[in-house]
C-alpha positions as CSV (number, residue, x, y, z in Angstrom):
1,M,0.0,0.0,0.0
2,T,1.2,3.5,-0.9
3,A,0.6,6.2,1.8
4,P,-1.0,9.5,0.9
5,P,1.4,12.5,0.6
6,R,2.2,14.4,3.8
7,H,2.2,17.8,2.1
8,G,5.7,18.6,3.3
9,T,5.1,18.0,7.0
10,R,8.1,16.4,8.7
11,P,7.3,13.5,11.0
12,L,8.4,13.8,14.6
13,L,11.2,11.7,16.1
14,E,10.3,10.1,19.4
15,I,12.9,8.2,21.4
16,C,12.0,5.8,24.2
17,I,14.4,5.8,27.2
18,D,14.4,4.5,30.7
19,D,17.3,6.2,32.5
20,A,18.9,9.6,33.2
21,D,21.6,9.1,30.6
22,G,18.9,8.6,28.0
23,V,17.5,12.0,28.8
24,A,20.8,13.7,28.0
25,A,21.3,11.6,24.8
26,V,17.9,12.6,23.5
27,V,18.7,16.3,24.0
28,A,22.1,16.0,22.4
29,G,20.8,14.0,19.5
30,G,18.0,16.4,18.6
31,A,14.9,14.2,19.1
32,D,11.5,15.9,19.2
33,R,9.9,13.9,22.0
34,I,10.7,11.4,24.8
35,E,8.7,8.4,25.6
36,L,9.8,7.8,29.2
37,C,9.6,4.3,30.6
38,G,11.0,2.2,33.4
39,A,12.4,-1.2,32.4
40,L,12.5,-1.0,28.6
41,A,13.8,-4.6,28.7
42,L,10.2,-5.6,29.7
43,G,8.6,-3.4,27.1
44,G,8.4,-0.4,29.3
45,L,6.8,0.1,32.7
46,T,5.8,3.2,34.7
47,P,8.9,5.3,35.4
48,S,9.9,6.7,38.8
49,A,8.7,10.2,39.7
50,A,12.4,11.4,40.0
51,L,13.1,10.3,36.5
52,V,10.0,11.9,35.2
53,A,10.9,15.2,36.8
54,K,14.4,15.1,35.3
55,A,13.0,14.4,31.8
56,V,10.4,17.1,32.1
57,A,13.2,19.6,33.2
58,S,15.1,18.8,29.9
59,G,12.6,20.9,28.0
60,V,11.9,18.1,25.5
61,P,8.2,17.1,25.6
62,V,7.7,13.9,27.6
63,H,5.1,11.2,27.1
64,A,5.3,9.0,30.2
65,M,4.5,5.3,30.0
66,V,1.8,4.1,32.5
67,R,2.0,0.4,32.7
68,P,1.6,-1.1,36.2
69,R,3.2,-4.5,35.4
70,D,4.8,-6.5,32.7
71,G,3.1,-9.2,30.6
72,D,-0.3,-8.8,28.8
73,F,-2.6,-5.9,28.9
74,R,-5.6,-7.6,30.5
75,Y,-5.8,-5.7,33.8
76,D,-7.8,-6.5,36.9
77,A,-9.4,-3.9,39.1
78,P,-6.3,-3.3,41.3
79,D,-4.1,-2.8,38.2
80,V,-6.6,-0.4,36.7
81,A,-6.8,1.6,39.9
82,L,-3.0,1.8,40.3
83,A,-2.6,2.9,36.7
84,T,-5.3,5.6,37.1
85,E,-3.4,6.9,40.2
86,E,-0.1,6.9,38.2
87,I,-1.7,8.9,35.4
88,G,-2.6,11.6,37.9
89,Q,0.9,11.6,39.3
90,M,2.4,12.0,35.8
91,V,0.1,14.8,34.9
92,A,1.0,16.6,38.2
93,L,4.7,16.2,37.3
94,G,4.2,18.1,34.1
95,V,4.3,15.5,31.3
96,A,3.0,16.4,27.9
97,G,1.2,13.1,27.6
98,V,0.8,9.6,29.0
99,V,1.0,6.3,27.2
100,V,-1.4,3.5,28.0
101,G,-3.2,0.4,26.7
102,A,-5.7,-2.2,27.8
103,M,-7.3,-5.2,26.2
104,A,-10.3,-7.4,26.8
105,D,-10.3,-11.2,26.7
106,D,-11.7,-11.3,23.1
107,R,-8.6,-9.6,21.5
108,T,-10.3,-6.2,21.4
109,L,-9.5,-3.0,23.2
110,D,-10.9,-2.6,26.7
111,L,-12.9,0.5,25.9
112,D,-14.2,1.0,29.5
113,V,-10.7,1.1,31.0
114,L,-9.3,3.2,28.2
115,A,-12.1,5.7,28.6
116,R,-11.4,5.9,32.3
117,W,-7.8,6.6,31.6
118,R,-8.7,9.3,29.0
119,D,-10.6,11.1,31.8
120,A,-7.7,10.7,34.3
121,A,-5.3,12.2,31.8
122,K,-7.3,15.5,31.8
123,D,-5.8,18.0,29.4
124,V,-2.5,16.2,28.5
125,A,-2.2,14.1,25.4
126,I,-2.9,10.4,25.6
127,V,-1.3,7.7,23.5
128,L,-2.6,4.2,22.9
129,H,0.5,2.0,22.8
130,R,1.3,-1.3,21.2
131,A,-1.4,-3.2,22.9
132,I,-3.2,-2.3,19.7
133,D,-0.8,-4.7,17.9
134,L,-2.3,-7.6,19.8
135,V,-6.0,-6.9,18.9
136,A,-7.6,-8.9,16.1
137,D,-8.1,-5.9,13.8
138,P,-5.7,-3.0,14.5
139,V,-7.2,-1.0,11.6
140,A,-10.7,-1.1,13.0
141,A,-9.3,-0.2,16.4
142,V,-8.2,3.1,15.1
143,E,-11.8,4.3,14.9
144,Q,-12.4,3.2,18.5
145,A,-9.3,5.2,19.6
146,V,-10.6,8.3,17.8
147,E,-14.1,7.9,19.5
148,L,-12.4,7.6,22.9
149,G,-10.6,10.9,22.3
150,Y,-7.1,9.6,22.1
151,D,-4.4,11.7,20.5
152,H,-1.8,9.2,19.3
153,I,-1.4,5.5,18.5
154,L,2.0,3.8,18.7
155,T,2.0,0.7,16.5
156,S,4.1,-1.8,14.5
157,G,1.1,-2.8,12.4
158,G,0.6,-6.0,14.4
159,A,4.0,-7.3,13.3
160,V,7.2,-7.8,15.2
161,T,8.7,-4.8,13.5
162,A,7.2,-1.7,11.9
163,E,8.9,-2.5,8.7
164,A,7.2,-5.9,8.5
165,G,3.8,-4.3,9.4
166,A,4.2,-1.3,7.1
167,D,1.1,-2.1,5.0
168,V,-1.1,-2.4,8.0
169,I,0.4,0.9,9.4
170,A,-0.4,2.6,6.1
171,A,-4.0,1.3,6.4
172,M,-4.2,2.7,9.9
173,V,-3.0,6.1,8.8
174,A,-5.7,6.0,6.1
175,A,-8.3,5.1,8.7
176,A,-7.1,7.9,11.0
177,K,-7.9,10.5,8.3
178,G,-5.8,13.0,10.3
179,R,-7.9,12.8,13.4
180,I,-5.3,10.9,15.4
181,A,-1.6,10.7,15.0
182,I,-0.1,7.4,14.0
183,I,3.4,6.6,15.3
184,A,5.4,3.8,13.8
185,G,7.6,1.9,16.3
186,S,9.7,-1.3,16.7
187,G,12.9,-1.9,14.8
188,V,13.1,1.7,13.4
189,S,16.6,2.9,12.6
190,A,18.4,5.4,10.5
191,D,18.6,2.8,7.8
192,N,14.8,2.3,7.4
193,A,13.1,5.4,8.8
194,A,12.8,7.3,5.6
195,A,11.5,4.4,3.6
196,L,9.0,3.6,6.4
197,I,7.7,7.1,6.5
198,A,7.3,7.2,2.7
199,R,5.5,3.8,2.7
200,T,3.1,4.6,5.5
201,G,2.7,8.4,5.9
202,V,3.0,8.2,9.7
203,D,3.1,11.3,11.8
204,A,6.1,10.2,13.9
205,V,8.6,7.4,14.2
206,H,9.6,5.8,17.5
207,A,12.9,4.1,18.3
208,S,15.2,3.2,21.2
209,A,18.3,4.3,19.3
210,S,20.3,2.2,21.7
211,V,23.4,0.2,21.9
212,R,23.9,-2.9,24.0
213,A,26.9,-4.0,26.1
214,D,27.5,-6.9,28.4
215,W,27.6,-6.3,32.1
216,S,31.1,-6.4,33.6
217,D,30.1,-9.1,36.0
218,P,28.4,-12.1,34.4
219,R,26.5,-12.8,37.6
220,I,24.3,-9.8,37.0
221,T,22.1,-11.7,34.6
222,A,22.6,-15.1,36.2
223,M,21.3,-13.8,39.5
224,G,18.3,-12.2,38.0
225,F,19.4,-8.5,38.4
226,A,18.9,-8.0,34.6
227,T,17.2,-9.9,31.8
228,G,20.1,-9.3,29.3
229,P,22.8,-6.9,28.2
230,R,22.6,-3.3,29.3
231,R,20.9,-1.0,26.8
232,R,22.0,2.6,26.5
233,T,20.7,5.4,24.4
234,S,23.2,6.4,21.7
235,V,23.5,10.1,20.9
236,E,24.9,9.1,17.5
237,K,21.9,6.9,16.7
238,V,19.5,9.6,17.7
239,A,21.3,12.1,15.5
240,G,21.4,9.5,12.7
241,L,17.6,9.1,12.9
242,R,17.2,12.9,13.0
243,Q,19.3,13.2,9.8
244,A,17.5,10.4,8.0
245,I,14.2,12.1,8.7
246,E,15.5,15.5,7.6
247,R,16.8,14.1,4.4
248,K,13.5,12.4,3.5
């Protein structure tokens, strides 16, 4: 599928980070927005209040992840209540937006929970994250997100990577009709960002722009203190993505 033209609008570059070094790398690399998480190795959880405050102080707009636990997005009442409280805390800390997602048991969005979280977010932006990639029909779910009053959708088009899901992402952009911003994420790099934007017409691309290095002590992973190598945001990779988008 070929995406409609963007009429010269440059897509935004959003970098997901989970530590203080990442904040500095995003600023130095010239990204437009931070998606701030805790525990990116688990797909991103709610970050600490101190990290949120540091990211907000950077001056780069911050969208904070609100995800109370790892695993699936089928939440029970205590999970929902905790996430609702966390949204309020993020808003109070000055974030530009919050990032959430919830599913029902039948592979559809949990519209009741998502509506509750839209209300809790008040006047800040709200992003439906990649939980949408697990629903049976991500394209149809775009209309539901619009009706809920969501501002952005982060998606890989239901595939492991955005590149593999590009046709579905393009269909989601078409379904959005400019009413909600579509962000392409997962496996996005300087090597494929421009082609992905051209193919899908997305409003933004999302990447970790990270490098990985083994821990100096092999017991760190063996003893359960980490799930794998350390991931650190690379200024060079952020800048490379910025340049790839600018050249598009």
